[in-house]
C-alpha positions as CSV (number, residue, x, y, z in Angstrom):
1,M,92.6,88.0,-12.3
2,N,90.8,90.9,-14.2
3,N,88.3,92.9,-12.2
4,Q,85.2,91.6,-14.7
5,S,86.6,88.0,-13.9
6,L,86.6,88.5,-10.0
7,V,82.9,89.8,-10.3
8,L,81.6,86.5,-11.8
9,F,83.4,84.5,-9.9
10,L,82.3,86.1,-6.5
11,A,78.5,85.8,-8.4
12,L,78.7,82.1,-8.7
13,A,79.9,81.5,-5.3
14,L,76.9,82.9,-3.8
15,V,74.9,81.2,-5.8
16,R,76.5,78.1,-4.7
17,C,76.4,79.0,-0.8
18,G,72.8,80.0,-1.0
19,T,71.7,76.3,-2.9
20,P,70.3,74.0,-0.3
21,A,71.9,70.7,-0.4
22,P,69.9,67.8,-1.5
23,T,69.7,66.1,1.6
24,E,68.1,69.4,3.4
25,I,64.8,68.8,1.1
26,P,62.0,67.3,2.7
27,T,60.9,64.1,1.2
28,T,57.7,61.6,1.6
29,T,58.6,58.4,2.5
30,N,56.3,55.1,1.6
31,D,55.7,55.1,5.3
32,T,54.1,58.3,5.9
33,A,52.1,58.0,2.8
34,A,50.6,54.5,4.3
35,V,50.2,56.1,7.8
36,A,48.1,58.9,6.2
37,T,45.7,56.5,4.3
38,K,45.5,54.2,6.8
39,V,41.5,53.3,7.5
40,P,40.2,52.6,10.5
41,V,38.8,49.0,11.4
42,E,35.0,49.1,11.6
43,W,34.8,46.3,14.3
44,T,30.3,46.2,14.5
45,G,29.1,43.7,12.7
46,Y,28.2,39.9,12.0
47,Y,30.8,37.2,12.5
48,T,30.8,33.3,12.2
49,G,32.9,30.2,11.9
50,K,33.9,27.0,13.4
51,L,36.3,27.2,15.9
52,P,38.9,24.0,17.1
53,C,37.5,22.1,20.1
54,T,39.4,19.5,22.2
55,D,36.4,17.1,22.6
56,C,34.3,17.2,19.5
57,P,34.7,17.9,16.1
58,G,34.0,21.6,16.1
59,I,32.3,24.6,18.0
60,E,30.1,26.7,15.9
61,T,30.5,30.2,16.8
62,T,28.5,33.3,16.1
63,L,29.6,37.1,17.1
64,W,27.6,39.9,17.1
65,V,29.9,42.9,17.6
66,R,27.2,45.8,18.0
67,G,27.7,49.7,18.0
68,D,26.7,50.2,21.9
69,S,30.1,48.7,22.4
70,S,28.0,45.5,23.6
71,F,29.0,42.1,21.8
72,I,26.8,38.3,22.1
73,L,28.7,35.2,21.6
74,Q,27.2,32.1,21.0
75,Q,29.4,28.7,20.8
76,L,27.8,25.2,20.1
77,R,29.8,22.3,20.5
78,I,29.3,20.1,17.5
79,D,27.5,16.6,18.6
80,R,27.6,17.8,22.2
81,D,25.3,20.6,22.3
82,T,21.4,20.9,21.5
83,V,21.5,24.8,22.4
84,P,24.6,27.3,22.0
85,Q,26.3,28.5,25.2
86,G,25.9,32.5,25.2
87,L,28.1,35.1,26.4
88,V,27.3,38.5,26.5
89,G,29.3,41.7,27.6
90,S,31.1,44.9,26.3
91,W,33.9,44.7,23.8
92,T,37.0,47.4,23.4
93,T,40.2,47.7,21.9
94,V,43.7,47.3,23.2
95,N,47.0,48.3,20.9
96,G,44.7,47.9,17.6
97,L,42.9,44.5,18.8
98,M,39.4,43.5,19.5
99,T,38.6,42.0,23.6
100,I,35.9,39.5,24.1
101,G,34.7,38.4,27.5
102,Y,33.7,39.0,30.9
103,A,34.5,41.8,32.9
104,G,37.5,41.3,35.2
105,D,38.4,38.0,33.6
106,K,41.5,37.9,30.7
107,P,39.4,38.5,27.7
108,D,40.1,36.8,23.7
109,F,41.7,39.0,21.8
110,Y,40.5,39.5,17.8
111,R,42.4,41.1,15.2
112,S,41.1,42.2,11.8
113,T,41.9,40.8,8.9
114,G,40.0,42.8,6.4
115,K,37.3,39.8,5.8
116,G,36.6,38.8,9.4
117,V,38.6,38.5,12.8
118,L,41.5,36.2,13.7
119,L,41.7,34.9,17.3
120,V,45.4,35.8,18.9
121,D,47.3,36.0,21.4
122,E,47.4,39.6,24.0
123,M,50.4,40.7,21.8
124,G,48.7,40.1,18.7
125,V,50.4,36.8,17.5
126,A,48.2,34.6,15.7
127,P,48.2,30.9,15.9
128,E,49.8,28.4,13.1
129,K,46.6,27.6,11.5
130,V,45.1,30.7,11.0
131,D,42.4,29.8,8.7
132,V,40.3,27.4,11.9
133,W,40.8,30.5,14.0
134,T,39.5,32.9,11.7
135,L,35.9,34.2,12.4
136,E,34.3,35.6,8.4
137,K,32.1,38.6,8.7
138,L,29.1,37.9,7.0
139,A,27.1,41.3,7.7
140,D,27.9,44.9,8.9
141,E,24.1,44.7,10.4
142,I,22.1,42.4,12.0
143,G,18.6,42.4,13.0
144,D,16.7,42.9,16.5
145,A,16.5,39.3,17.5
146,I,19.2,37.0,18.8
147,P,18.7,33.2,18.8
148,R,17.9,31.0,21.7
149,M,20.8,30.5,23.7
150,R,21.9,29.1,27.4
151,I,23.2,31.6,29.7
152,T,23.6,33.1,32.8
153,G,22.2,36.0,35.1
154,T,19.7,37.3,37.7
155,F,16.2,37.8,37.4
156,T,14.3,39.8,40.0
157,Y,10.6,40.4,40.5
158,V,9.7,43.5,42.4
159,A,6.8,45.8,42.3
160,D,5.5,44.2,39.1
161,A,8.2,44.7,37.3
162,Q,10.6,41.8,35.8
163,S,14.2,42.1,35.0
164,F,17.0,39.8,33.9
165,Q,20.7,41.2,34.4
166,L,22.9,39.2,32.2
167,C,26.0,38.3,34.0
168,G,29.2,40.6,32.3
169,T,26.6,43.5,31.6
170,R,26.2,46.6,33.6
171,F,22.2,47.0,33.7
172,P,19.3,44.6,33.5
173,L,16.7,44.2,30.6
174,P,12.8,44.0,30.6
175,C,12.2,40.1,31.1
176,V,9.3,37.6,30.6
177,G,8.3,34.0,30.3
178,G,8.0,32.4,27.3
179,M,6.8,34.2,24.2
180,D,3.5,35.5,25.2
181,M,3.7,38.0,22.4
182,G,2.0,35.3,19.7
183,E,0.4,32.0,19.6
184,E,0.6,29.7,16.3
185,E,-2.5,27.4,16.0
186,G,-4.0,28.6,19.2
187,E,-0.9,26.9,21.2
188,P,1.2,29.3,22.9
189,L,5.0,29.3,20.7
190,I,6.9,28.3,24.2
191,A,5.3,25.9,26.8
192,F,6.6,27.8,29.6
193,T,4.7,30.8,30.6
194,N,5.6,34.0,32.3
195,A,3.4,32.4,35.3
196,D,5.8,29.7,35.2
197,L,8.6,31.7,35.7
198,Q,6.8,34.1,38.5
199,K,6.1,30.9,40.4
200,A,9.6,29.4,40.1
201,Y,11.2,32.6,41.5
202,A,8.7,32.9,44.4
203,K,9.7,29.3,45.2
204,A,13.3,30.2,45.1
205,V,13.8,33.5,47.0
206,K,12.8,34.3,50.6
207,K,11.2,37.9,49.9
208,G,9.7,39.3,46.3
209,G,12.6,41.9,45.1
210,D,15.8,39.3,46.3
211,P,17.9,38.1,43.1
212,W,17.6,35.0,41.7
213,T,20.8,34.1,39.8
214,I,19.7,31.4,37.2
215,E,21.1,29.8,33.9
216,A,18.3,29.9,31.4
217,I,17.7,29.0,27.8
218,C,16.7,32.4,26.8
219,T,16.4,34.7,23.1
220,I,17.1,38.4,23.1
221,G,14.1,40.5,21.0
222,M,12.4,43.4,20.9
223,G,9.5,44.4,23.2
224,P,7.2,47.6,24.3
225,A,9.3,50.0,26.2
226,M,8.7,50.0,29.6
227,E,8.3,53.7,29.7
228,G,6.4,55.5,27.3
229,D,6.3,54.9,23.2
230,G,8.7,52.9,21.5
231,A,10.9,49.5,21.9
232,D,13.3,48.3,24.4
233,E,15.4,45.3,24.2
234,Y,13.4,42.2,26.5
235,I,15.0,38.7,27.8
236,F,12.6,35.8,27.0
237,I,13.1,32.9,29.1
238,E,11.8,29.9,27.7
239,Q,13.0,27.4,30.2
240,I,15.2,27.6,33.5
241,V,18.2,25.1,33.6
242,G,18.8,25.7,37.4
243,P,20.6,28.1,40.0
244,A,23.7,29.2,38.8
245,Q,26.5,32.4,39.9
246,C,28.2,34.2,37.9
247,P,31.9,34.2,37.2
C-alpha cells in the first residue's frame, strides 16, 4: 500500500469511529408525546343521571362538584321518595379518581370519561354496564341556589346567632327557618318560619347553645353576610323531620 492510499484509509477509519451508532440517537416515542400533551381533568361542574337501584326503578342522582373542594350530592329513589336525600362534604382526588363521601367512611370513586364521571371501584375498574353507572356533565358551573333535600346536621342557637353544620362538613353555615326573605300573594313561601325553628330548638335542648342534631328538609342559597357587606351561603330549613345522628 502506497503512502497516499494509507492516508485515505486512516481518514475513513477516523470518520467511521467518530460517527455514533443509530441506536445512540435519542428518539421520541408516541408514549412520551402522549404524556407531554395530557390535559388535567377538570372535575368541577354539574353532573346528573339515573343510577341502578335494588328496590326501585332507579335513583335520580345529581352531583355538584364545586371549586372550593366541596360537593353536594342529591339522590331520589324513583317511586319511593318525594324529596331527594342530600349529602355534603369535601371531594379530593386519589390516583386520578375523584372521591365522594363522608370523611372517615369509605368513599365512592369516580373516573372521568370526558363527557361525565363513571362510578368505579377504588382501583378504577368499571362495572360491566358502563352506561348505567355514568353521570353526564351538563355544565361547568351552576347557580347559587341548591334545590330542597333531606339532610342531617347540627343546629345551634346562641346569642341571637343561628347556625347549621351539615354532617360531613368542617364549618357551620348561617341558618334560618323557612324563607322569610320573600312572600307570594301575601302568604309566606314556606309555612315553617324562623320562630317555629327557635321554638322547636328550645323544646329539644336543655339550654341555649346546646347542639341539636336533626334531619331536616332544607335548601341552600345566598343571604346577607353575617358580618360586613356581601353575601354568605345559608341553610334554609323548611321542615324538621326528626332527631338524628351524624354517621
